[in-house]
Kinemage of the C-alpha trace (Angstrom):
@kinemage 1
@onewidth
@group {chain A} dominant
@subgroup {mainchain}
@vectorlist {calphas} color= white
{ca met a 1} P -0.027 0.023 0.063
{ca gln a 2} L 1.159 3.505 -0.824
{ca thr a 3} L 0.299 6.741 1.014
{ca leu a 4} L -0.650 10.270 -0.345
{ca pro a 5} L 1.372 12.901 1.743
{ca gly a 6} L 0.141 15.556 3.944
{ca arg a 7} L -3.612 16.172 3.509
{ca val a 8} L -6.808 15.388 5.294
{ca pro a 9} L -7.888 12.580 5.087
{ca glu a 10} L -4.944 10.339 5.514
{ca thr a 11} L -5.085 8.215 2.275
{ca arg a 12} L -3.560 4.899 1.341
{ca phe a 13} L -3.916 3.190 -1.944
{ca ser a 14} L -3.097 0.171 -4.136
{ca ala a 15} L -0.348 0.314 -6.662
{ca gly a 16} L -1.215 2.227 -9.754
{ca gln a 17} L -4.193 4.116 -8.036
{ca arg a 18} L -2.518 7.523 -7.048
{ca leu a 19} L -4.710 9.615 -9.342
{ca arg a 20} L -7.912 8.067 -8.180
{ca ala a 21} L -6.825 8.263 -4.478
{ca ala a 22} L -6.090 11.980 -5.047
{ca gln a 23} L -9.368 12.659 -6.606
{ca leu a 24} L -11.280 10.913 -3.775
{ca gln a 25} L -9.189 12.438 -1.205
{ca ala a 26} L -10.068 15.972 -2.576
{ca phe a 27} L -13.730 15.034 -2.510
{ca val a 28} L -13.899 13.583 0.959
{ca gly a 29} L -11.689 16.297 2.459
{ca ala a 30} L -14.026 19.046 0.991
{ca leu a 31} L -17.053 17.323 2.693
{ca his a 32} L -15.102 16.937 5.904
{ca arg a 33} L -13.983 20.557 6.055
{ca ala a 34} L -17.448 21.824 5.201
{ca ala a 35} L -19.114 19.697 7.966
{ca glu a 36} L -16.593 21.021 10.504
{ca arg a 37} L -17.542 24.569 9.832
{ca his a 38} L -20.988 23.739 11.152
{ca leu a 39} L -20.432 20.917 13.675
{ca gly a 40} L -16.914 21.743 15.065
{ca ala a 41} L -13.910 19.463 15.108
{ca leu a 42} L -14.618 15.833 13.824
{ca glu a 43} L -12.071 13.072 13.870
{ca pro a 44} L -11.324 12.523 10.073
{ca pro a 45} L -11.456 8.953 8.828
{ca ala a 46} L -8.776 7.420 6.815
{ca leu a 47} L -9.395 6.868 3.027
{ca val a 48} L -8.334 3.620 1.491
{ca val a 49} L -8.526 2.957 -2.202
{ca leu a 50} L -8.199 -0.665 -3.070
{ca ala a 51} L -7.651 -2.570 -6.343
{ca ala a 52} L -9.774 -5.725 -6.560
{ca ser a 53} L -6.954 -8.097 -5.487
{ca asp a 54} L -6.204 -6.004 -2.403
{ca trp a 55} L -9.838 -5.697 -1.502
{ca arg a 56} L -10.373 -9.450 -1.558
{ca ala a 57} L -7.094 -9.966 0.525
{ca leu a 58} L -8.352 -7.524 3.231
{ca leu a 59} L -12.197 -7.548 3.178
{ca ser a 60} L -14.881 -10.134 3.197
{ca ala a 61} L -17.546 -7.771 1.682
{ca pro a 62} L -18.072 -7.982 -2.185
{ca tyr a 63} L -15.917 -5.781 -4.287
{ca gly a 64} L -17.518 -2.768 -5.843
{ca trp a 65} L -19.693 -0.919 -3.198
{ca pro a 66} L -17.707 1.583 -1.030
{ca leu a 67} L -17.975 1.066 2.728
{ca thr a 68} L -17.039 2.218 6.192
{ca arg a 69} L -14.862 -0.005 8.275
{ca arg a 70} L -14.020 0.470 11.995
{ca thr a 71} L -11.054 -1.399 13.497
{ca ala a 72} L -8.697 -0.987 16.482
{ca gly a 73} L -6.667 1.482 14.419
{ca gly a 74} L -9.745 3.784 13.828
{ca val a 75} L -12.375 4.377 11.139
{ca ser a 76} L -11.710 4.083 7.366
{ca val a 77} L -13.719 4.862 4.316
{ca val a 78} L -12.680 2.098 1.830
{ca ala a 79} L -13.379 2.652 -1.905
{ca pro a 80} L -12.754 0.401 -4.837
{ca ala a 81} L -10.330 1.373 -7.532
{ca asp a 82} L -12.972 0.564 -10.107
{ca tyr a 83} L -16.401 -0.905 -10.339
{ca pro a 84} L -16.942 -4.428 -11.810
{ca asn a 85} L -18.899 -4.558 -15.013
{ca arg a 86} L -21.205 -7.151 -13.499
{ca leu a 87} L -22.267 -4.602 -10.860
{ca leu a 88} L -22.572 -1.747 -13.421
{ca arg a 89} L -24.819 -3.758 -15.693
{ca arg a 90} L -27.062 -4.630 -12.924
{ca trp a 91} L -28.283 -0.982 -12.923
{ca asp a 92} L -29.407 -1.405 -16.558
{ca ala a 93} L -32.864 -2.821 -15.429
{ca val a 94} L -33.283 -0.143 -12.769
{ca leu a 95} L -32.684 2.538 -15.325
{ca leu a 96} L -35.024 1.121 -17.868
{ca arg a 97} L -37.862 0.855 -15.378
{ca ala a 98} L -37.266 4.293 -14.112
{ca ala a 99} L -37.248 5.799 -17.614
{ca ser a 100} L -40.593 4.051 -18.208
{ca ala a 101} L -41.897 5.808 -15.186
{ca gly a 102} L -40.447 9.160 -16.330
{ca arg a 103} L -37.307 9.408 -14.247
{ca gln a 104} L -34.048 9.890 -15.874
{ca ala a 105} L -30.677 9.324 -14.230
{ca pro a 106} L -28.813 12.585 -13.839
{ca thr a 107} L -25.298 11.045 -14.228
{ca gly a 108} L -23.706 7.908 -15.205
{ca val a 109} L -23.683 4.968 -12.771
{ca arg a 110} L -20.026 5.243 -12.186
{ca ala a 111} L -20.591 8.885 -10.963
{ca leu a 112} L -23.229 7.760 -8.594
{ca met a 113} L -20.964 5.123 -7.197
{ca asp a 114} L -18.291 7.690 -6.748
{ca ala a 115} L -20.727 10.035 -4.913
{ca leu a 116} L -21.570 7.100 -2.526
{ca val a 117} L -18.014 7.448 -1.215
{ca gly a 118} L -19.271 10.613 0.216
{ca leu a 119} L -22.113 8.870 1.847
{ca glu a 120} L -19.636 6.489 3.415
{ca trp a 121} L -17.674 9.521 4.738
{ca ala a 122} L -20.823 10.592 6.466
{ca his a 123} L -21.068 7.131 8.072
{ca ala a 124} L -17.565 7.455 9.236
{ca ala a 125} L -18.343 10.942 10.662
{ca leu a 126} L -21.337 9.284 12.660
{ca tyr a 127} L -18.799 6.802 14.106
{ca ala a 128} L -16.548 9.702 15.154
{ca ala a 129} L -19.435 11.479 16.772
{ca asp a 130} L -20.579 8.309 18.486
{ca leu a 131} L -23.878 8.507 16.782
{ca arg a 132} L -24.318 5.023 15.394
{ca ser a 133} L -27.380 3.078 16.480
{ca arg a 134} L -28.016 -0.511 16.314
{ca ala a 135} L -30.354 0.037 13.451
{ca pro a 136} L -28.554 0.116 10.068
{ca trp a 137} L -31.561 1.790 8.384
{ca leu a 138} L -31.371 4.677 10.908
{ca asn a 139} L -27.660 4.956 10.499
{ca glu a 140} L -28.262 5.316 6.832
{ca val a 141} L -30.960 7.979 7.249
{ca leu a 142} L -28.683 10.048 9.499
{ca ala a 143} L -25.774 9.552 7.074
{ca val a 144} L -27.791 10.787 4.007
{ca ala a 145} L -28.741 13.869 5.942
{ca leu a 146} L -25.172 14.717 6.825
{ca trp a 147} L -23.929 13.896 3.299
{ca cys a 148} L -26.516 16.161 1.739
{ca leu a 149} L -25.855 19.032 4.120
{ca ala a 150} L -22.026 18.749 3.511
{ca leu a 151} L -22.437 18.743 -0.213
{ca glu a 152} L -24.386 21.962 -0.139
{ca ala a 153} L -21.891 23.492 2.402
{ca ala a 154} L -18.928 22.407 0.190
{ca gly a 155} L -20.434 24.277 -2.763
{ca gln a 156} L -21.341 21.051 -4.585
{ca gly a 157} L -24.965 21.839 -5.178
{ca glu a 158} L -25.137 20.179 -8.503
{ca gln a 159} L -24.041 16.958 -6.980
{ca arg a 160} L -26.622 17.505 -4.129
{ca arg a 161} L -29.279 17.680 -6.742
{ca ala a 162} L -28.052 14.607 -8.350
{ca val a 163} L -28.437 12.782 -5.048
{ca thr a 164} L -32.004 13.663 -5.118
{ca ala a 165} L -32.448 12.661 -8.713
{ca trp a 166} L -30.861 9.327 -8.159
{ca gly a 167} L -33.106 8.661 -5.158
{ca glu a 168} L -36.171 9.201 -7.445
{ca val a 169} L -34.508 6.793 -9.942
{ca gln a 170} L -34.021 4.186 -7.263
{ca arg a 171} L -37.583 4.464 -5.978
{ca ala a 172} L -39.134 4.317 -9.547
{ca gly a 173} L -36.731 1.677 -11.026
{ca ala a 174} L -36.171 -0.958 -8.312
{ca pro a 175} L -38.983 -3.406 -7.484
{ca pro a 176} L -40.127 -2.966 -3.868
{ca val a 177} L -38.404 -5.709 -1.898
{ca gly a 178} L -38.925 -6.119 1.838
{ca gln a 179} L -39.164 -3.089 4.206
{ca pro a 180} L -36.730 -0.086 4.332
{ca thr a 181} L -36.114 -1.117 7.880
{ca ala a 182} L -34.564 -4.358 6.591
{ca phe a 183} L -31.660 -2.397 5.138
{ca val a 184} L -28.359 -4.389 5.366
{ca tyr a 185} L -24.999 -2.860 5.808
{ca pro a 186} L -22.333 -3.030 4.394
{ca arg a 187} L -24.566 -2.502 1.356
{ca gly a 188} L -22.871 -4.853 -0.924
{ca arg a 189} L -24.074 -7.835 1.085
{ca ala a 190} L -27.882 -7.209 0.304
{ca pro a 191} L -29.594 -8.578 -2.772
{ca phe a 192} L -29.199 -5.975 -5.421
{ca asp a 193} L -32.937 -5.113 -5.996
{ca ala a 194} L -33.615 -4.931 -2.234
{ca leu a 195} L -30.584 -2.763 -1.622
{ca val a 196} L -31.464 -0.229 -4.337
{ca trp a 197} L -35.095 0.074 -3.363
{ca gln a 198} L -34.395 0.434 0.319
{ca gln a 199} L -31.446 2.791 -0.334
{ca gly a 200} L -33.951 5.010 -2.229
{ca gln a 201} L -36.542 4.969 0.405
{ca leu a 202} L -34.166 5.737 3.231
{ca ala a 203} L -32.604 8.464 1.027
{ca glu a 204} L -35.996 10.327 0.782
{ca val a 205} L -36.199 10.295 4.628
{ca gly a 206} L -32.595 11.469 4.952
{ca glu a 207} L -33.162 14.273 2.679
{ca ala a 208} L -36.356 15.355 4.540
{ca leu a 209} L -34.119 15.446 7.728
{ca ala a 210} L -31.443 17.423 5.997
{ca ala a 211} L -34.089 20.016 5.004
{ca arg a 212} L -34.279 20.933 8.727
{ca gly a 213} L -30.681 22.237 8.485
{ca trp a 214} L -27.537 21.894 10.528
{ca gly a 215} L -29.210 22.814 13.731
{ca ala a 216} L -30.645 19.555 14.322
{ca leu a 217} L -27.357 17.599 13.581
{ca arg a 218} L -25.475 19.978 15.892
{ca gly a 219} L -27.780 18.964 18.601
{ca glu a 220} L -27.282 15.285 17.832
{ca val a 221} L -23.514 15.522 17.776
{ca ser a 222} L -23.601 16.948 21.465
{ca gly a 223} L -25.595 13.983 22.933
{ca ser a 224} L -25.476 10.242 23.056
{ca ala a 225} L -26.427 7.793 20.321
{ca arg a 226} L -29.666 6.783 21.987
{ca glu a 227} L -30.632 10.394 22.402
{ca ala a 228} L -29.834 11.195 18.879
{ca val a 229} L -31.942 8.440 17.661
{ca ala a 230} L -34.944 9.574 19.709
{ca arg a 231} L -34.499 13.195 18.531
{ca ala a 232} L -34.346 12.120 14.805
{ca ala a 233} L -37.380 9.953 15.212
{ca ala a 234} L -39.327 12.777 16.988
{ca ala a 235} L -38.271 15.442 14.453
{ca glu a 236} L -38.987 13.622 11.187
{ca pro a 237} L -42.655 12.315 10.769
{ca ala a 238} L -41.637 9.700 8.313
{ca leu a 239} L -39.553 7.968 10.936
{ca arg a 240} L -42.189 7.633 13.634
{ca gly a 241} L -43.490 4.275 12.546
{ca trp a 242} L -40.022 2.756 12.171
{ca ala a 243} L -38.803 1.923 15.729
{ca pro a 244} L -35.299 0.785 15.861
């Protein structure tokens, strides 16, 4: 593994992935700095960019979906060096059904997957603030809210709007499978259709929470995980029937 010098987040990468690592470092770093302007100091996660061979040697999760990993050494956002064609092709049916329902993807699938590295940064920030609950679906809602707010604060409004549009595509294009509260994390371990549909449903609730602004998240960062869960459920009507 090689290391990029000097900047936040600390970044390690597989051989041959320096450019991709630098691009993702700039993206994650911008989100982290934007969040700190509103929430105060947050422990930055490490960023790890792995080629497929290194991923399979180090992780049990399927290669392709970014994820957040906590070990004794701290919290890391782990991103793939590229996306398997098999995973990218699985989106074709989702895009076709969404188009039939009048919803067009705002970007390519690779751009969406890259954007999800920012969502994983938000999961890592929740770890750092001790705001993780035992309910993966609620962690996803809170992470979406933080991700959306940080994108806006970092001046990435176009990507923020793409997040909204992709949520609409997922809700329109994936067949309903299970319940949103059955969301599985890391996301690559869930059946694809279930993941895409549940992810779209939870993103809608997370965006509604983000619409309330940084004030709610500032209050949650100052309290315990249990208190944060209770506040989030009380503040957002869509959460009230989903007890963790």
